[in-house]
C-alpha positions as CSV (number, residue, x, y, z in Angstrom):
1,X,-160.5,66.6,108.9
2,X,-158.8,63.2,108.6
3,X,-161.2,61.9,106.0
4,X,-160.4,64.8,103.6
5,X,-156.7,64.2,104.0
6,X,-157.4,60.6,103.0
7,X,-159.2,61.7,99.9
8,X,-156.5,64.2,98.9
9,X,-153.9,61.5,99.4
10,X,-155.8,59.1,97.3
11,X,-156.2,61.7,94.6
12,X,-152.4,62.1,94.6
13,X,-151.9,58.4,94.4
14,X,-154.3,58.1,91.5
15,X,-152.6,60.9,89.6
16,X,-149.3,59.0,89.9
17,X,-151.0,55.7,89.0
18,X,-152.4,57.2,85.8
19,X,-149.1,58.8,84.8
20,X,-147.2,55.5,85.4
21,X,-149.7,53.2,83.6
22,X,-151.1,55.1,80.6
23,X,-148.4,54.0,78.2
24,X,-148.9,50.4,79.3
25,X,-152.5,50.0,78.4
26,X,-154.0,49.6,75.0
27,X,-156.8,52.0,74.0
28,X,-160.0,50.5,72.7
29,X,-160.6,50.2,69.0
30,X,-163.3,52.4,67.5
31,X,-165.0,49.4,66.1
32,X,-165.5,48.0,69.7
33,X,-168.2,49.0,72.1
34,X,-166.5,50.6,75.1
35,X,-167.5,51.1,78.7
36,X,-166.5,54.2,80.7
37,X,-167.3,56.0,83.9
38,X,-169.2,59.3,83.2
39,X,-167.3,62.5,82.2
40,X,-167.7,66.1,83.1
41,X,-170.7,66.6,80.8
42,X,-172.7,63.9,82.6
43,X,-174.6,65.0,85.7
44,X,-175.4,62.7,88.5
45,X,-176.4,63.4,92.1
46,X,-173.5,63.3,94.6
47,X,-171.1,62.6,91.8
48,X,-168.7,64.5,89.7
49,X,-165.8,63.9,87.2
50,X,-162.6,65.5,88.4
51,X,-160.7,66.7,85.3
52,X,-157.5,67.2,87.2
53,X,-157.2,63.6,88.6
54,X,-159.3,62.1,85.8
55,X,-161.3,60.2,88.3
56,X,-165.1,59.9,88.6
57,X,-165.9,60.5,92.3
58,X,-169.2,59.5,93.9
59,X,-170.1,59.7,97.5
60,X,-173.0,58.7,99.8
61,X,-174.0,59.6,103.4
62,X,-176.3,57.5,105.6
63,X,-177.6,60.9,106.7
64,X,-179.7,60.5,103.5
65,X,-180.9,57.0,104.7
66,X,-181.3,57.5,108.4
67,X,-182.3,54.4,110.3
68,X,-181.5,51.9,107.6
69,X,-179.0,49.1,108.0
70,X,-177.9,49.3,104.4
71,X,-178.3,51.3,101.2
72,X,-178.0,50.2,97.6
73,X,-176.1,52.6,95.4
74,X,-175.8,52.7,91.6
75,X,-172.3,53.8,90.4
76,X,-173.1,54.9,86.8
77,X,-171.3,53.9,83.7
78,X,-171.7,54.9,80.1
79,X,-171.0,53.1,76.8
80,X,-169.3,54.4,73.7
81,X,-170.8,52.5,70.8
82,X,-174.0,50.8,70.0
83,X,-176.9,49.9,72.3
84,X,-178.1,46.3,72.3
85,X,-181.5,44.6,72.7
86,X,-180.4,42.6,75.7
87,X,-178.7,43.2,79.0
88,X,-174.9,43.1,79.0
89,X,-172.6,42.6,81.9
90,X,-169.2,44.3,82.3
91,X,-166.3,43.8,84.6
92,X,-164.1,45.8,86.9
93,X,-161.1,45.7,89.2
94,X,-160.9,46.7,92.8
95,X,-157.6,48.2,93.9
96,X,-157.0,46.9,97.4
97,X,-154.1,49.2,98.2
98,X,-156.4,52.3,97.7
99,X,-159.5,50.8,99.2
100,X,-160.2,51.3,102.9
101,X,-163.5,49.4,103.0
102,X,-163.3,45.7,103.9
103,X,-165.4,42.9,102.3
104,X,-167.8,43.0,105.2
105,X,-168.5,46.7,104.6
106,X,-170.1,46.3,101.1
107,X,-171.3,43.8,98.5
108,X,-171.3,44.4,94.7
109,X,-174.6,43.0,93.5
110,X,-174.3,43.5,89.7
111,X,-172.6,45.4,86.9
112,X,-175.0,45.6,84.0
113,X,-175.9,47.8,81.0
114,X,-179.6,47.3,80.5
115,X,-181.1,46.6,77.1
116,X,-181.5,49.6,74.8
117,X,-179.6,51.9,77.1
118,X,-176.4,53.9,76.8
119,X,-176.0,53.9,80.6
120,X,-175.3,51.1,83.1
121,X,-174.3,50.8,86.7
122,X,-172.3,48.9,89.3
123,X,-174.8,48.2,91.9
124,X,-173.2,48.3,95.4
125,X,-174.8,47.4,98.7
126,X,-173.1,49.4,101.5
127,X,-173.7,48.4,105.1
128,X,-174.2,50.8,108.0
129,X,-171.8,50.6,110.9
130,X,-171.3,53.0,113.9
131,X,-167.7,53.5,112.6
132,X,-169.2,55.5,109.7
133,X,-169.8,58.4,112.2
134,X,-166.0,59.0,112.3
135,X,-164.6,57.1,109.3
136,X,-164.8,57.4,105.5
137,X,-165.1,54.2,103.6
138,X,-163.4,54.1,100.2
139,X,-163.8,51.8,97.3
140,X,-161.5,52.4,94.3
141,X,-162.6,50.8,91.0
142,X,-161.2,50.5,87.5
143,X,-163.2,49.2,84.5
144,X,-161.8,46.2,82.6
145,X,-162.4,44.3,79.3
146,X,-165.3,41.9,79.2
147,X,-167.2,39.7,76.7
148,X,-169.4,42.6,75.5
149,X,-167.2,45.6,76.2
150,X,-163.7,46.9,75.9
151,X,-162.4,49.2,78.7
152,X,-162.8,52.8,77.3
153,X,-160.4,55.7,77.3
154,X,-157.8,55.9,80.1
155,X,-159.2,59.2,81.2
156,X,-162.6,57.7,82.2
157,X,-161.8,54.3,83.7
158,X,-161.3,55.1,87.4
159,X,-163.9,55.6,90.1
160,X,-163.5,56.7,93.7
161,X,-166.7,55.7,95.7
162,X,-166.9,56.9,99.3
163,X,-169.5,56.6,102.0
164,X,-169.9,57.6,105.6
165,X,-172.5,58.8,108.1
166,X,-171.2,62.4,108.0
167,X,-172.0,65.5,106.0
168,X,-170.2,65.1,102.8
169,X,-168.1,67.7,100.9
170,X,-169.7,68.5,97.5
171,X,-168.0,67.1,94.4
172,X,-169.1,69.8,92.0
173,X,-166.7,72.7,91.3
174,X,-169.8,74.9,90.8
175,X,-170.7,74.3,94.4
176,X,-167.1,75.1,95.4
177,X,-167.6,78.5,93.7
178,X,-170.8,79.0,95.7
179,X,-169.0,78.2,98.9
180,X,-166.2,80.6,98.2
181,X,-168.7,83.3,97.2
182,X,-170.5,83.0,100.6
183,X,-167.8,82.1,103.1
184,X,-164.8,84.4,103.9
185,X,-161.5,82.6,103.1
186,X,-158.1,83.4,101.4
187,X,-159.3,82.0,98.0
188,X,-160.9,84.4,95.6
189,X,-164.7,84.5,95.5
190,X,-164.7,82.8,92.1
191,X,-162.3,80.0,93.2
192,X,-163.1,76.4,92.4
193,X,-161.0,75.1,95.3
194,X,-162.3,73.4,98.4
195,X,-159.1,74.0,100.3
196,X,-161.0,76.1,102.9
197,X,-164.1,73.9,103.0
198,X,-165.4,72.9,106.4
199,X,-168.6,70.9,107.3
200,X,-169.6,73.5,109.8
201,X,-169.6,76.3,107.2
202,X,-171.5,73.8,104.9
203,X,-174.1,73.4,107.6
204,X,-174.3,77.2,108.0
205,X,-175.0,77.7,104.3
206,X,-177.7,75.1,104.4
207,X,-179.4,76.7,107.4
208,X,-179.4,80.2,106.0
209,X,-180.4,79.3,102.5
210,X,-182.9,76.8,103.9
211,X,-181.8,74.0,101.6
212,X,-180.3,70.5,102.0
213,X,-177.2,71.1,99.9
214,X,-174.8,73.8,98.7
215,X,-176.4,75.0,95.4
216,X,-174.3,75.6,92.3
217,X,-173.7,79.3,91.7
218,X,-176.3,79.4,88.9
219,X,-178.9,77.2,90.5
220,X,-182.4,78.6,90.9
221,X,-184.1,79.9,92.9
222,X,-180.9,80.8,94.8
223,X,-179.0,82.5,91.9
224,X,-176.0,82.9,94.1
225,X,-173.7,84.5,91.5
226,X,-175.8,87.6,90.9
227,X,-177.0,87.7,94.5
228,X,-173.8,86.7,96.3
229,X,-173.6,90.0,98.2
230,X,-177.2,89.7,99.5
231,X,-176.7,86.0,100.5
232,X,-173.4,86.8,102.3
233,X,-175.2,89.7,104.1
234,X,-177.9,87.2,105.2
235,X,-175.3,84.8,106.5
236,X,-173.6,87.6,108.4
237,X,-176.9,88.6,110.0
238,X,-177.5,85.0,111.1
239,X,-174.0,84.9,112.6
240,X,-174.3,88.2,114.4
241,X,-177.6,87.1,116.0
242,X,-176.0,83.8,116.9
243,X,-173.1,85.5,118.6
244,X,-175.4,87.6,120.6
245,X,-177.4,84.6,121.8
246,X,-174.4,82.2,122.1
247,X,-171.4,84.4,123.0
248,X,-169.3,81.4,124.1
249,X,-170.2,79.1,121.2
250,X,-169.1,80.8,117.9
251,X,-169.3,79.0,114.6
252,X,-165.8,77.5,114.0
253,X,-164.3,75.8,110.9
254,X,-163.9,72.2,111.8
255,X,-161.7,71.2,108.8
256,X,-159.7,72.7,105.9
257,X,-157.1,75.4,105.9
258,X,-159.1,77.5,108.3
259,X,-159.7,74.8,110.9
260,X,-160.1,76.2,114.4
261,X,-160.9,79.7,113.1
262,X,-164.2,81.6,113.4
263,X,-166.5,81.4,110.4
264,X,-167.4,84.7,108.7
265,X,-169.5,85.5,105.7
266,X,-167.6,86.7,102.6
267,X,-166.8,90.4,102.9
268,X,-167.4,90.4,106.7
269,X,-164.2,88.7,107.9
270,X,-162.1,90.3,110.6
């Protein structure tokens, strides 16, 4: 789909941006307290640090907030250094060239590390609009020096925040492995790639597993890794029954490298 091409293009742009600018920016001094976006060891819902692009990526869907005119989202940050007994503000930059959202689409309410905490947040109010049913809004942020904080390491200063009213592709590579274990595609069953991801296959997994997300491959009670064959067989059974009842409406990939092709469970492809 178009929105995923946008994301991939932004990732490519950010990789070039990092490569061109790392030598031009001073790293923080170890005596300073620094502010970073979270890394791969930090776990947050609908968010993940991409080690290849060195970007913290967080997404939100109004499908999780149906009927609301707006949602308030916390984009997490993490300090490197000492906590303080008072709230501390930090600053950031918005890269207009890589941001598709307009000023009317969102409002940044605050950027604070609370007292006695290692974690802070950029609090963003995103507004619902019917265009979100077909468009992906993008806000591209970089942390900056402020009174209380120095910008941290170059590897943890960029954030890509996206929102829409659509089913969102997972950000976790562990969920990518689960997807590839369950859905037939050219990638290996242990691949961390989302190149063959499609929202329709995503929906299929959620229906069969009776869950609201694609679990990680070790997540209980699903335990997809040791039970991948059984889960794939269950998906295949669902698809066979569907085809019998809806012969003219097969499940079709609606995005990714397999767009337009029929969806099969892993091991059952034709």
